[in-house]
C-alpha positions as CSV (number, residue, x, y, z in Angstrom):
1,X,12.4,-12.4,-9.6
2,X,10.5,-15.4,-11.1
3,X,7.4,-14.9,-13.3
4,X,5.2,-16.1,-10.4
5,X,6.9,-13.7,-8.0
6,X,6.4,-10.8,-10.4
7,X,2.8,-11.7,-10.9
8,X,2.3,-11.8,-7.1
9,X,4.1,-8.5,-6.7
10,X,1.8,-6.9,-9.3
11,X,-1.3,-8.3,-7.5
12,X,-0.1,-6.8,-4.2
13,X,0.8,-3.5,-5.8
14,X,-2.7,-3.2,-7.2
15,X,-4.2,-4.0,-3.8
16,X,-1.9,-1.6,-2.1
17,X,-3.0,1.2,-4.5
18,X,-6.7,0.9,-3.6
19,X,-7.5,3.4,-0.8
20,X,-9.4,2.4,2.3
21,X,-12.7,4.2,2.9
22,X,-11.4,5.3,6.3
23,X,-8.4,7.2,5.0
24,X,-8.6,10.9,5.8
25,X,-11.6,10.5,8.2
26,X,-11.8,12.4,11.4
27,X,-12.2,10.5,14.7
28,X,-15.9,11.2,14.8
29,X,-16.3,10.1,11.1
30,X,-14.3,6.9,11.8
31,X,-16.4,6.0,14.8
32,X,-19.6,6.6,12.8
33,X,-18.3,4.5,9.9
34,X,-17.5,1.5,12.2
35,X,-20.9,1.8,13.8
36,X,-22.6,1.6,10.4
37,X,-20.4,-1.4,9.3
38,X,-21.1,-3.3,12.5
39,X,-24.8,-2.6,12.2
40,X,-24.7,-3.9,8.6
41,X,-22.8,-7.0,9.7
42,X,-25.4,-7.8,12.4
43,X,-28.2,-7.3,9.8
44,X,-26.3,-9.4,7.2
45,X,-26.0,-12.3,9.7
46,X,-29.8,-12.4,9.9
47,X,-30.2,-12.1,6.1
48,X,-31.8,-14.8,4.0
49,X,-28.4,-15.2,2.3
50,X,-26.0,-14.3,5.1
51,X,-22.8,-15.4,3.3
52,X,-23.4,-13.1,0.3
53,X,-24.6,-10.3,2.5
54,X,-21.5,-10.5,4.6
55,X,-19.2,-10.4,1.5
56,X,-20.9,-7.2,0.4
57,X,-20.4,-5.6,3.8
58,X,-16.7,-6.6,4.0
59,X,-16.2,-5.2,0.5
60,X,-17.6,-1.9,1.6
61,X,-15.5,-1.9,4.7
62,X,-12.3,-2.4,2.7
63,X,-13.2,-0.1,-0.2
64,X,-13.4,-2.9,-2.8
65,X,-17.1,-2.2,-3.4
66,X,-16.0,0.9,-5.4
67,X,-14.2,-1.2,-8.0
68,X,-15.9,-2.2,-11.2
69,X,-17.1,-5.8,-11.1
70,X,-14.7,-6.8,-13.9
71,X,-11.7,-5.4,-12.0
72,X,-12.7,-7.0,-8.7
73,X,-13.3,-10.4,-10.4
74,X,-9.8,-10.3,-11.9
75,X,-8.3,-9.6,-8.5
76,X,-10.2,-12.6,-7.1
77,X,-9.0,-14.9,-9.9
78,X,-5.4,-13.8,-9.6
79,X,-5.5,-14.3,-5.8
80,X,-6.7,-17.9,-6.1
81,X,-4.5,-18.7,-9.1
82,X,-1.2,-17.4,-7.5
83,X,-1.8,-17.8,-3.7
84,X,0.1,-20.6,-2.0
85,X,-2.5,-20.4,0.7
86,X,-5.3,-21.2,-1.7
87,X,-3.3,-24.1,-3.3
88,X,-2.5,-25.4,0.2
89,X,-6.2,-25.4,1.1
90,X,-7.1,-27.3,-2.1
91,X,-4.5,-30.0,-1.5
92,X,-5.3,-30.4,2.2
93,X,-9.1,-30.4,1.8
94,X,-10.9,-33.3,3.5
95,X,-12.9,-34.6,1.8
96,X,-11.1,-33.6,-1.5
97,X,-12.7,-30.8,-3.6
98,X,-14.1,-32.2,-6.8
99,X,-13.2,-30.5,-10.1
100,X,-16.9,-29.6,-10.5
101,X,-16.9,-27.7,-7.2
102,X,-13.4,-26.2,-7.5
103,X,-14.5,-23.0,-9.4
104,X,-17.3,-22.2,-7.0
105,X,-15.1,-23.0,-4.0
106,X,-12.3,-20.7,-5.4
107,X,-14.7,-17.8,-5.8
108,X,-16.0,-18.2,-2.3
109,X,-12.5,-18.3,-0.9
110,X,-11.5,-15.2,-2.9
111,X,-14.6,-13.3,-1.8
112,X,-13.9,-14.2,1.8
113,X,-10.1,-13.4,1.9
114,X,-9.7,-10.6,-0.6
115,X,-11.2,-7.7,1.6
116,X,-9.1,-8.7,4.6
117,X,-5.9,-9.2,2.6
118,X,-6.4,-5.8,0.8
119,X,-6.8,-4.0,4.1
120,X,-3.6,-5.5,5.6
121,X,-1.6,-4.9,2.4
122,X,-2.8,-1.3,2.1
123,X,-2.0,-0.5,5.7
124,X,1.4,-2.1,5.4
125,X,2.4,-0.1,2.4
126,X,1.2,3.1,4.0
127,X,3.4,2.5,7.0
128,X,6.4,1.4,5.0
129,X,6.4,4.4,2.6
130,X,5.8,6.9,5.4
131,X,8.8,5.6,7.3
132,X,6.9,3.9,10.1
133,X,7.8,0.3,11.3
134,X,5.4,-2.5,10.5
135,X,4.4,-4.8,13.4
136,X,4.3,-8.3,12.0
137,X,2.1,-9.5,14.9
138,X,-0.6,-7.1,13.9
139,X,-0.1,-7.7,10.2
140,X,-0.4,-11.5,10.6
141,X,-3.1,-11.3,13.3
142,X,-5.2,-14.5,12.8
143,X,-8.7,-14.4,11.6
144,X,-11.4,-17.0,11.1
145,X,-10.4,-20.0,9.0
146,X,-6.7,-19.6,9.7
147,X,-4.3,-21.1,12.2
148,X,-2.2,-19.2,14.6
149,X,0.0,-16.6,12.9
150,X,3.6,-17.7,12.1
151,X,6.1,-16.7,14.7
152,X,9.9,-17.0,14.3
153,X,11.8,-17.8,17.5
154,X,15.6,-17.9,18.1
155,X,17.1,-20.9,20.0
156,X,20.7,-21.5,21.0
157,X,21.3,-25.3,20.5
158,X,24.7,-26.8,20.9
159,X,26.4,-23.4,20.5
160,X,24.5,-22.7,17.2
161,X,21.7,-20.1,16.8
162,X,18.7,-21.7,15.2
163,X,15.5,-20.1,13.8
164,X,12.3,-22.0,14.4
165,X,9.0,-21.2,12.8
166,X,6.0,-21.8,15.1
167,X,2.3,-21.6,14.2
168,X,1.2,-21.6,10.6
169,X,3.8,-22.1,7.9
170,X,4.1,-19.3,5.4
171,X,2.1,-21.2,2.7
172,X,-0.7,-21.8,5.3
173,X,-1.3,-18.1,6.0
174,X,-3.1,-15.8,3.5
175,X,-0.3,-13.2,3.8
176,X,2.6,-15.6,3.5
177,X,3.2,-14.8,-0.2
178,X,3.0,-11.1,0.6
179,X,5.8,-11.3,3.2
180,X,7.9,-13.4,0.8
181,X,7.6,-10.7,-1.9
182,X,8.4,-8.0,0.6
183,X,11.6,-9.8,1.6
184,X,13.0,-9.8,-1.9
185,X,16.2,-7.9,-2.6
186,X,16.2,-5.3,-4.0
187,X,12.9,-4.1,-2.5
188,X,10.4,-4.7,-5.4
189,X,7.9,-2.0,-4.8
190,X,7.9,1.8,-5.3
191,X,5.3,4.5,-4.7
192,X,4.6,6.9,-7.5
193,X,5.3,10.6,-6.4
194,X,2.6,11.8,-8.7
195,X,-0.5,9.6,-8.0
196,X,0.8,7.7,-4.9
197,X,0.0,4.4,-6.5
198,X,2.2,1.4,-5.6
199,X,4.0,-0.3,-8.5
200,X,6.5,-3.0,-9.1
201,X,9.8,-1.3,-9.9
202,X,11.9,-2.1,-13.0
203,X,15.6,-1.0,-12.5
204,X,15.5,2.7,-11.5
205,X,11.8,3.3,-12.4
206,X,10.4,6.3,-10.4
207,X,6.8,6.5,-11.7
208,X,4.0,4.0,-12.1
209,X,3.1,4.8,-15.7
210,X,4.0,6.8,-18.8
211,X,1.3,9.4,-17.9
212,X,2.8,9.9,-14.5
213,X,6.3,10.0,-15.9
214,X,5.3,12.9,-18.2
215,X,3.5,14.7,-15.4
216,X,6.4,14.2,-13.0
217,X,9.0,15.4,-15.4
218,X,7.0,18.4,-16.3
219,X,6.4,19.3,-12.7
220,X,10.1,18.9,-12.0
221,X,11.0,21.1,-14.9
222,X,8.5,23.8,-13.7
223,X,9.9,23.4,-10.2
224,X,13.4,24.0,-11.4
225,X,12.2,27.0,-13.5
226,X,10.3,28.4,-10.5
227,X,13.4,28.1,-8.3
228,X,15.6,29.7,-11.0
229,X,13.3,32.7,-11.3
230,X,13.0,33.0,-7.5
231,X,16.8,33.1,-7.2
232,X,17.1,35.5,-10.2
233,X,14.6,38.0,-8.7
234,X,16.4,37.7,-5.3
235,X,19.7,38.7,-7.0
236,X,18.0,41.5,-8.8
237,X,16.5,42.9,-5.6
238,X,19.8,42.7,-3.9
239,X,21.5,44.5,-6.8
240,X,18.9,47.2,-6.9
241,X,19.2,47.7,-3.1
242,X,23.0,48.0,-3.4
243,X,22.7,50.5,-6.3
244,X,20.2,52.6,-4.3
245,X,22.4,52.6,-1.3
246,X,25.5,53.5,-3.4
247,X,23.5,56.4,-5.0
248,X,22.4,57.6,-1.5
249,X,25.9,57.6,-0.2
250,X,27.2,59.5,-3.2
251,X,24.5,62.1,-2.8
252,X,25.2,62.6,0.9
253,X,29.0,62.7,0.3
254,X,28.5,65.6,-2.1
255,X,26.7,67.5,0.7
256,X,29.5,66.9,3.1
257,X,27.7,64.3,5.3
258,X,29.2,61.0,4.4
259,X,27.4,57.8,5.6
260,X,29.4,55.7,7.9
């Protein structure tokens, strides 16, 4: 894994560890949440500064509004710095983006794309680590400012099977880098059994941090101790039962009424 791939994997792991506000909601709560969000979107569209208002609404819908401003800004900077999609937009912009406008443009792009990317990445990790399949058509479903989602089709040409990519090329889609990282071998991500955060694995790493490693090892030790004590008490109860039955048989045998 190259340094850029590792940096991208860490970015997606951070995004995949941020819970969505809809997780754990009942059907009624989910419907009410979506009604509130849609109402806020309509209100934001009529706002004096609709672009900024819509960004705030999308952050709330994806759960990014809960992050500290410094953490959210770092995610936005990393997304623009590492994303092939952002680099492609800069190179293909017509008219070209001037260096003076590049910083403002990059921030606007990150604010627009980050909530949507976070939601897709989070849902993808939830499905993968729960053993459910991920539908690439839904994952790559197009949104505004993107072309048709990339689709791979198989063709038999002159007796040879060919793969043809239709629609947007991977570097032209906001999630192209994410799919590229997912396809790395071995699979680069793991889910911490203690805190459920997603992390980039190093060799046989099982936990996301030293704190979770300590807690996980201690929990495993207590679990083994608990299982050992449970088995020990079961054997003692069985031994006591056999001793009691043996004493009962001996007592009845002395009275001339042996137990069958």
